[in-house]
C-alpha positions in Angstrom: -9.2 9.0 -30.0 -12.2 9.3 -27.6 -11.6 6.6 -25.1 -13.7 8.1 -22.4 -16.9 7.8 -24.3 -16.3 4.0 -24.3 -15.2 3.5 -20.7 -17.2 6.2 -18.8 -20.7 5.2 -17.6 -23.5 7.0 -19.3 -26.0 9.2 -17.4 -28.6 6.4 -17.9 -26.3 3.8 -16.5 -25.5 6.0 -13.5 -29.2 6.6 -12.9 -29.9 2.9 -13.0 -27.1 2.0 -10.5 -28.0 4.9 -8.2 -31.7 3.9 -8.2 -31.2 0.2 -7.4 -28.5 1.0 -4.9 -30.8 3.5 -3.0 -33.5 0.8 -3.0 -31.1 -1.7 -1.6 -29.8 0.8 1.1 -33.3 1.5 2.2 -33.8 -2.2 2.9 -30.4 -2.4 4.7 -31.4 0.5 7.0 -33.9 -1.8 8.7 -30.9 -3.3 10.5 -30.6 -0.9 13.4 -27.0 -2.0 14.4 -25.4 -0.6 11.2 -25.0 2.5 9.2 -24.7 1.3 5.5 -22.8 3.5 3.0 -21.8 3.0 -0.6 -18.1 2.2 -1.0 -15.6 1.3 -3.7 -15.3 3.0 -7.1 -19.0 3.8 -7.2 -18.7 6.1 -4.2 -15.7 7.8 -5.7 -17.2 8.0 -9.2 -14.2 6.3 -10.7 -16.0 3.2 -11.9 -16.0 1.9 -15.5 -18.9 1.4 -17.9 -20.5 -2.0 -17.5 -19.8 -2.3 -13.8 -22.6 -4.3 -12.1 -21.0 -4.7 -8.7 -21.5 -2.3 -5.8 -19.6 -2.3 -2.5 -21.5 -1.5 0.6 -19.8 -0.8 4.0 -21.9 -1.8 7.0 -20.5 0.6 9.6 -20.7 -0.6 13.3 -20.4 2.0 16.1 -16.7 2.1 17.1 -17.2 2.6 20.8 -19.8 -0.1 21.1 -18.1 -2.8 19.0 -14.3 -2.0 19.1 -13.7 -4.9 21.5 -16.1 -7.2 19.4 -14.6 -6.5 16.0 -14.3 -10.3 15.4 -18.0 -10.7 16.1 -19.5 -8.1 13.7 -19.6 -10.5 10.7 -21.6 -12.9 12.6 -24.0 -10.2 13.9 -24.5 -8.9 10.4 -25.0 -12.4 9.0 -27.9 -13.0 11.3 -29.6 -9.8 10.3 -29.0 -10.0 6.5 -30.4 -13.5 6.2 -33.7 -12.2 7.5 -33.9 -9.8 4.5 -32.1 -11.5 1.6 -30.7 -14.7 0.2 -27.0 -14.2 1.0 -23.7 -15.9 0.3 -21.0 -15.8 2.9 -17.4 -15.1 1.7 -14.5 -15.8 3.9 -11.8 -13.2 4.3 -9.7 -11.4 6.9 -13.2 -10.5 8.1 -16.1 -12.4 6.6 -18.3 -10.4 4.2 -21.4 -11.2 2.1 -22.6 -11.3 -1.5 -26.2 -10.4 -2.4 -27.7 -10.3 -5.9 -30.5 -7.7 -6.1 -32.1 -6.7 -9.4 -29.1 -7.9 -11.5 -26.5 -6.1 -9.4 -24.1 -7.9 -7.1 -23.8 -6.1 -3.8 -20.8 -6.9 -1.7 -21.6 -6.1 2.0 -18.5 -5.6 4.1 -18.8 -5.1 7.9 -16.5 -2.5 9.3 -15.9 -0.4 12.4 -16.9 3.3 12.0 -13.4 4.8 12.7 -12.2 8.4 12.5 -8.5 7.8 12.7 -6.4 5.0 11.0 -4.9 3.8 14.3 -8.4 2.8 15.4 -8.7 0.2 12.7 -8.9 -3.4 13.9 -8.9 -4.8 10.3 -7.7 -3.3 7.0 -11.2 -3.0 5.7 -12.0 -0.5 8.5 -9.8 1.9 6.5 -11.9 1.8 3.4 -14.1 5.0 4.1 -10.9 6.9 4.8 -9.6 5.8 1.4 -12.8 7.1 -0.2 -12.3 10.5 1.5 -8.7 10.8 0.0 -9.8 10.1 -3.6 -12.9 12.4 -3.4 -10.6 15.4 -2.7 -9.5 15.2 -6.3 -12.7 15.3 -8.4 -10.9 16.7 -11.4 -8.9 13.5 -11.8 -11.9 11.1 -12.0 -11.7 10.6 -15.7 -7.8 10.3 -15.6 -8.3 7.5 -13.1 -10.8 5.8 -15.3 -8.3 5.8 -18.2 -5.6 4.1 -16.0 -8.1 1.6 -14.7 -9.3 0.8 -18.3 -5.7 0.5 -19.5 -4.9 -2.0 -16.7 -8.1 -3.9 -17.0 -7.9 -4.5 -20.7 -4.3 -5.7 -20.3 -5.1 -8.1 -17.4 -3.3 -6.0 -14.8 -6.3 -4.9 -12.8 -6.8 -6.7 -9.5 -4.7 -7.3 -6.4 -6.1 -10.9 -5.9 -3.4 -13.5 -5.7 -4.3 -15.1 -9.1 -3.9 -11.8 -10.8 -1.1 -10.1 -8.7 -1.9 -6.8 -10.3 -3.0 -3.3 -9.2 -6.0 -2.7 -6.9 -8.4 0.1 -7.9 -7.3 2.1 -5.0 -3.6 1.8 -6.0 -4.4 3.1 -9.5 -6.3 6.0 -8.0 -3.4 6.9 -5.8 -0.9 6.7 -8.7 -3.0 9.1 -10.8 -3.4 11.5 -7.8 0.4 11.3 -7.2 1.4 11.9 -10.8 -1.5 14.2 -11.6 -2.8 12.4 -14.8 -3.0 9.1 -16.7 -0.3 10.1 -19.2 2.1 11.4 -16.5 1.7 8.1 -14.6 2.8 6.2 -17.7 5.6 8.7 -18.4 7.0 8.3 -14.9 6.5 4.5 -14.8 9.0 4.0 -17.7 11.7 5.2 -15.3 10.7 2.8 -12.5 13.3 0.4 -11.2 12.4 -2.4 -8.7 11.8 -1.1 -5.2 10.6 2.3 -6.5 8.6 4.0 -3.7 5.6 6.3 -4.2 4.9 8.1 -1.0 2.0 10.5 -1.3 2.4 12.2 2.1 6.3 11.9 2.3 6.1 11.2 6.0 8.6 8.3 5.9 12.3 9.3 5.6 13.4 5.8 4.4 10.3 3.7 3.6 12.4 0.6 2.7 13.9 0.5 6.2 10.9 1.9 8.2 8.3 -0.4 6.8 7.9 -4.0 8.0 10.1 -6.2 5.6 7.0 -8.2 4.6 5.5 -5.0 3.1 8.5 -4.3 0.8 8.8 -7.6 -1.1 7.0 -6.1 -4.2 8.9 -4.2 -6.9 6.6 -1.2 -6.5 5.9 0.2 -3.0 3.0 2.7 -2.8 2.6 4.0 0.7 -1.1 4.2 1.7 -1.9 7.9 2.1 -4.2 7.0 5.0 -1.8 4.6 6.8 1.9 4.9 6.2 2.6 1.5 7.6 0.9 -0.1 4.5 2.1 -0.8 1.0 -1.0 -0.9 -1.2 0.8 -2.7 -4.0 2.3 -5.5 -1.8 0.7 -8.2 -4.0 2.1 -6.8 -7.3 4.3 -9.4 -9.1 7.6 -8.6 -10.8 6.1 -10.0 -14.0 3.2 -7.6 -13.9 5.4 -4.7 -12.8 7.6 -5.3 -15.9 4.5 -5.8 -18.1 3.0 -2.4 -17.0 6.3 -0.6 -17.8 6.5 -2.3 -21.2 2.9 -1.4 -22.1 3.5 2.2 -20.9 6.4 2.5 -23.3 4.4 1.0 -26.2 1.5 3.3 -25.5 3.6 6.5 -25.2 5.4 5.6 -28.5 2.1 5.0 -30.3 -1.1 5.9 -28.4 -4.0 3.8 -29.7 -7.4 2.5 -28.7 -6.1 -1.0 -28.9 -4.6 -0.6 -25.4 -8.1 -0.2 -24.0 -9.9 -2.9 -26.0 -11.1 -6.0 -24.3 -8.6 -8.8 -25.0 -11.1 -11.6 -25.7 -10.0 -12.4 -29.3 -8.4 -15.8 -29.3 -5.7 -16.3 -31.9 -6.3 -18.7 -34.8 -4.9 -22.2 -34.6 -5.0 -22.2 -30.8 -6.0 -25.0 -28.5 -9.0 -23.6 -26.5 -10.2 -25.1 -23.2 -13.2 -24.1 -21.2 -12.9 -24.5 -17.4 -15.9 -24.7 -15.0 -14.5 -23.3 -11.8 -15.1 -24.7 -8.3 -17.4 -22.9 -6.0 -15.9 -20.6 -3.4 -14.1 -17.3 -2.8 -13.0 -15.9 -6.2 -9.4 -15.3 -5.0 -9.0 -18.9 -3.9 -10.8 -20.4 -6.9 -8.7 -18.1 -9.2 -5.5 -19.3 -7.7 -6.5 -22.9 -8.4 -7.3 -22.1 -12.0 -3.9 -20.4 -12.5 -2.1 -23.5 -11.1 -4.2 -25.7 -13.4 -3.4 -23.6 -16.5 0.4 -23.7 -15.7 0.2 -27.4 -15.0 -1.2 -28.1 -18.5 1.4 -25.8 -20.0 4.3 -27.4 -18.1 3.2 -31.0 -18.8 2.7 -30.3 -22.5 6.2 -28.8 -22.7 7.8 -31.7 -20.8 6.2 -34.1 -23.3 7.6 -32.2 -26.2 4.7 -30.2 -27.6 6.2 -26.8 -26.7 3.6 -24.1 -25.9 4.9 -20.8 -27.1 2.1 -18.6 -25.8 -1.0 -18.8 -23.7 -3.6 -16.6 -22.0 -7.0 -16.7 -20.3 -10.1 -14.7 -19.5 -12.8 -15.1 -16.8 -16.2 -13.7 -17.5 -19.1 -16.1 -17.1 -16.8 -19.0 -17.9 -13.0 -19.4 -17.9 -11.5 -19.6 -21.4 -7.9 -20.7 -21.8 -6.0 -20.7 -25.1 -2.6 -22.2 -25.9 -0.4 -21.6 -29.0 1.3 -25.0 -29.6 4.5 -25.1 -31.6 4.6 -28.9 -32.1 1.1 -30.1 -32.7 2.5 -33.6 -33.6 5.7 -35.2 -32.3 7.7 -38.3 -33.2 6.6 -41.8 -32.3 9.6 -42.3 -30.1 11.6 -40.3 -27.6 15.2 -40.7 -26.2 15.3 -41.5 -22.5 18.6 -40.8 -20.7 20.0 -43.5 -18.4 23.0 -43.8 -16.1 26.7 -43.3 -17.0 28.9 -46.3 -18.0 30.8 -46.3 -14.7 27.6 -46.7 -12.6 27.6 -50.4 -13.0 24.7 -51.2 -10.6 22.3 -48.8 -12.2 23.4 -49.8 -15.7 22.4 -53.3 -14.9 19.0 -52.2 -13.7 18.6 -50.0 -16.8 19.4 -52.9 -19.2 16.9 -55.1 -17.3 14.2 -52.5 -17.6 14.8 -51.5 -21.3 15.6 -53.8 -24.2 17.0 -51.4 -26.8 19.8 -49.5 -25.1 22.8 -47.7 -26.6 25.8 -45.7 -25.3 26.6 -42.1 -26.4 29.5 -40.2 -24.7 29.7 -42.8 -22.1 26.1 -42.5 -21.1 23.3 -45.1 -21.6 20.1 -44.2 -23.5 17.1 -46.0 -24.7 14.4 -45.3 -27.3 10.8 -45.4 -25.9 7.6 -45.4 -27.9 5.1 -42.7 -27.0 1.5 -43.5 -26.0 0.3 -40.3 -27.8 1.9 -38.2 -30.5 -0.6 -35.4 -31.1 -1.6 -32.6 -28.7 -5.3 -33.3 -28.9 -5.0 -36.8 -27.6 -2.5 -35.7 -25.0 -4.8 -33.0 -23.6 -7.8 -35.4 -23.6 -5.8 -37.7 -21.4 -4.2 -34.9 -19.3 -7.5 -33.3 -18.2 -8.5 -36.6 -16.5 -5.5 -36.2 -14.2 -6.3 -36.1 -10.5 -4.3 -32.8 -10.1 -6.7 -31.1 -12.5 -9.9 -32.7 -11.2 -9.1 -31.3 -7.7 -8.9 -27.7 -9.1 -11.9 -27.5 -11.4 -15.4 -28.9 -11.6 -14.9 -29.7 -15.3 -12.7 -28.9 -18.3 -14.0 -29.0 -21.9 -12.0 -28.9 -25.0 -13.7 -26.1 -26.9 -11.4 -26.1 -29.9 -9.0 -28.8 -31.1 -5.9 -28.3 -33.2 
């Protein structure tokens, strides 16, 4: 089972990324107020094959800008737009997207700090995170394995619409447990509120950390800043999912745990969603709400969705396994109890065919639609959906 050959960038791919990134950096160096450096997984050589995004940290002199940290995004914006076509992305500190020769460069303005206590924004810590990971070059491929494992199982990403593991969190886990396999072996023993403390500087992390930092089931103390939990956005659902997958993998290691989960089950209802424009985290959260809305409304109507999933590459594809593709022409609507005379009177005025069962009034109501296809066609016109997507197309009917 040679997983690495499938997930590790080839020398040719590395050469291409390095060549274009160096070209891009040369252009950025025309901006005299910054010192641009490569960041993210590219800088640590823990990136996966097929990556076409590069993080660049635009470092501002700490002494000169420490009292203007809220201004550095604006300063950088004015300079970047002289050189490139850019997209502004809002965050705790605004940053920028630039496409250059088929690569997406994410330009993040930061203060050039030497110590974590100098940070004015969490992004200022990023180069210190790079330094930590680069101290363990022998673990690069082990980190790749864990990243690929999580990515293929929709657990990679700390964004609110994913609520999974950030790349840095996975890097720290492998460094802490010494390998990919050891990480999985230890994870099956995890209980909610498990603490992973790389430096072991805190005597009682659950008491010493700010309560807002310990709401997640897994608390990984940032090796750079022991006031931070780098898995604070991990959901209980994904915590349990990771443990379940670890158990399955350890019982029967297989390449299927690293394969891209794009195969849509047969006999599924498939929707294609055209997302709104905007920050991916915000747009993604709206898509998740939309997907859940469709599922909940379908279930309430009686169609019973047993399973669903989604993927987001160039477009968003959502599939639903529907238990009841067709339902009865009528449904039973519950009314008031017999002793509630006033509401019984109103119920009888509103509905013609009423009956009593166990001292409660009911009526039989004809459905407008009885099959899932017609129901979804009507549902996607709902205002709630239209506010959360540009368009929804039914790609496959049942």
